[in-house]
N, C-alpha and C positions, 0 to 999 in steps of 0.2 A: 594403544591402537584403537581407533574408533570404528564401529561397525559400518559396513558399506551397504548400499542398496543392492538387493538381489533383483535383477530385472528379467522379465520374460513375459510372454503373452498370457501365461496362466499364473504368474507369480503374485503373491500378496507381499508387498514390501512394508517392512516395519523397521523404523530406526529409533534409537533411544539416544537423546542428547541431554544428559543430566536428567531433568524431569520432563523432557520433551519427547512425546511419542507421536509419530506421524504414521497413520495407517487407516484403512488400507489404501492402496493405489489402484485406481481403475481408469480405463480409457473412455473417452467420449467418442463413440463410433456413429453418432447421429449426424455428423456434418457431411455436406456434399463433397464429392471427390474434388481434389484440387485446392481445397481451402486449408488454411493453416490448422484450424481446429484446436482441440485441447488433447494433448497426448495422454494425460492422466490427471486425476484429481486426488489430492492428498488431504486426508482429514488430520487436523492438528489437535492434539490433546493439549489444552492450554493450562492444565493443572499445574499450579506452582508458578504461573507467570513466566514461562520460558522465553529466552531470546531466540529469535528466528533471523538468520542472516549474519553476515560479517559485521564487526570482528568478533562478536560475542557468541553467536550460535555455531553449531556444527557445520563445517563447510561441505560435508558429504551428504546432506539430506537431499540434494539434487544430484542427478547423474550428469555426466558430461553432456553438453548440448542442450540441457534443460534450462528454461527461462520462466521466471515468474514476473508478470507485468504488474506494476503498482502505480497508482496515481494519488497524489496528495492534494489537499487544500480546497477541493471543490465542495459541493457541486457548483458549476458555473453554466448558465443556460446554453450559450453557444458552444463553448469549448468542450464541456462534458458530453453534450449531445453529439458533437462532431466525432469525438473519440468513440462513443458508443456505436455510431454508425459504421466507423471503420472496423471496429472489433466484430460487429455483427456480420459485415461483409466477408470476413475471414473465418467466421464461426468460432471465434476464440474468446477467451474470458480474462478478466483482470480482477485485482483487489483495489477497491477505492477507499482511501482513508480520508473521511470527511471532517470538515470543520463545522462546529455547531452553529456558529452565527451564519454561515453560508446555507446550512440546512434550513434554518429558520426562515430565511428569505426565499429559498428555492426548494420547498419541500416536495414539489411534484417530481423533481428530478431524482430524488431518493427512490421513489416508487419505480421510475423508469429503469434505474440501475439494477434494482432488485429483481424486477420482472424479467430482465434480460439474462438473469442467471449469474450475475457477478457477485462477488463477496464484498460486503461493506463493513469496514472497521472505522475507527475514529482517530482524530488528530487534534484533540482539545476543542474547547469552545471558541477561544479567541486567538489562538496561535501564539501563546506566550512561550518564553523559555522556561520550562518547568524546573530547571536547575536553580532558578532564582526565586522560586516560590516556596512558601511554607506549606505544610501538609494540608491545612484547610483549603487553601487556594488550589492546590493540586487536585484534591478530591472534587471540588466544585467544577473545575475545568473538565475533568474526566467524566464524572457521573452525569452532569447536565447534558453532555454531548451524546453519550450512549442513550440516555433517556429520550432525548429529542429525536435522534435518528430512528429509534424504535417506534415512536409515535407515527412516523410517516412511512416506514418500510413494511411491506406485506410479508417479509421474511424476517426471522430473528436476526438482530444485529450480531455480527461476529465479535467475540471477545478478543479482538485484534486491535493493537494500538501502535502508532508510530509517533515518536517524539518530534515536536516542531524543532527545526534546526538540527535534528538528530542529537539533541542535547539532553542527557539524562542526569539523574542524581541518585545517590543511594536511597534517599528518602522516597523518591518517586518509584524507583525500582522495587523497593520493599512493598510499596502500596500495591503495585500491579501483581506482585507475587501473592499477596494476601487475597487479592480479588480474582486470581486465576485468569488473568488477562495476558495473552502473549504479547511480547514486546518486539516489534519488528525493526530490524536494522536494514542495511542496504549493502548489496554487493557491488552494484554498478550504478553510479550516480550520473544521470544524464546532464546534470548542471544546467537544465533548460532555463532556469531563472536568469542565468547569465546571458542567454542567447537572444537573438532577435529574428532568427529565421530557422526554418526546419532542417536544413542540411547539416548544420553543426550538431544538432540534437541526435540525428540518426548516426552521424559519424562517431560521436562520442560513445553512444551505446554499443555500436558494433565493435569499436576498438576495445571497449571494456570486455565484451564477450570473447573477442579474439584472445585477449590476455588471460582471462580467467576460465573460459570454456563453459561457464554456466553462471547462474545467479539470479538474485532478486534485483530487478531494475526499478529505479526511482524516477518518476516523471511527475509533472503537475498539470492537472486538468483545468488550469485557469489561464493558460497562455495560448494565444492563437497559433503561434509557431509550433507548439507542442502538438496541438490538434492537427495541424497541417503535416506534422512529421509522422504521425502514427501510421497512415496507410503505407508510406514508403518504408518505415521500419518493419512493419509486418511482412512486406514483400521481401525485404532483405533477410529477415529471419527464416522465411520459408525457403528462399533460394539457398541459404546457407545450411539448411538441414537442421535448424534448431527446433526444439519442441517446447510448446507452451504448457506449463503446469499450472493448474488452479489450486489454490489453498482454501480450504473450508474448515470451520471448527468442528470438532467432534461433539462438543456440547454447547449449549447456549449459556448466555450470561444472566445471572440473577441480578436484575436491576435494583438499584437503591431507591427506596420510596421517597416521595415528596421532595424531589430535586427541582428547584425553581431556577431556570436559566435566566441570564440577563435579558432585558427587553432587546429584541433585535432592532437594528437600525432599519427603518422602513425604506429609506432611499435606495434607489436602484444603483447608487454609487457604491454600495457595499462591495460588490464584486470588483469594481475598479480600485477601491481602497485596498482590498486584499491583494490584488495584483501588484499595486504600487509597493506594498510592503515587501514583496518578494523581489522586486526589481531594484530596490535600494541597496546597492553594494557598498555603500559608504559606512555602514554600521561596523565598527571595529570588532565588537563582540561576535557578531554574526559571521564575519569573515573568519575569525579565529576558529570558531567551532567547525565551520564547513571545511576549511582547509585542513584542519587536524583530522577530520573524518575521512576526507578524500585521500589523504596520505595513507591512512590506515587500510583502506579498501582497494587501493591500486596495486 
């Protein structure tokens, strides 16, 4: 039997999931009345590189009705900024898992995300499938991204990581454990990369929440339809009585010295290239990974 959250206005909530400790929980009471806000912030102890989210992590670290909003693959000038504006309007927060090559092209957005109080984790340098890489390649993809994000962020980068394509390997997992970097999974996949309009994105997330009652939501801040969906999604969450939870690290990451990332592509088409990569549903390996993960978390 795994321990449950003890909730209450004066309670300090602590949960232990293997080597995962999330504490304390505290509410954000600085938001205007009527906004969604942040119901509480959880500090994540990343010691030992724990998994957070389904199917690996403890399902009970969130209470019923609690939601963690996460965005992968940015930053993207138009889409990330539109999402930031929607979040700010509702006085709520999210976790952004950034891709190194996108950060190198759009470093100013890293500062904007951090300045607005969101948590920044990473998502590799060039979005490869880490399960196919040897340890030196995994190390470079991971460490170059953390190092680059930190150069442009006014706040310490969180030791939070999400695998591209949600595809891990024992080799990669062991590396994150050795580096005390939390590995983030997904409870509710918006599958927004498959969509071309905002309504299906909202519908899929809300259906997932109805089925599970809580969870970490995956979206991507590189799609216009996702950016368009966020205001409506936040309105649905508020109307449905859901509570947004923000995750922050308990400690900072010790960066690896002398990591030289690849030269970024200077063309403004980098964002377009990244979007195209995620819109190509023809990749057999990509489909296999995503379909397997979707089946596991539904």
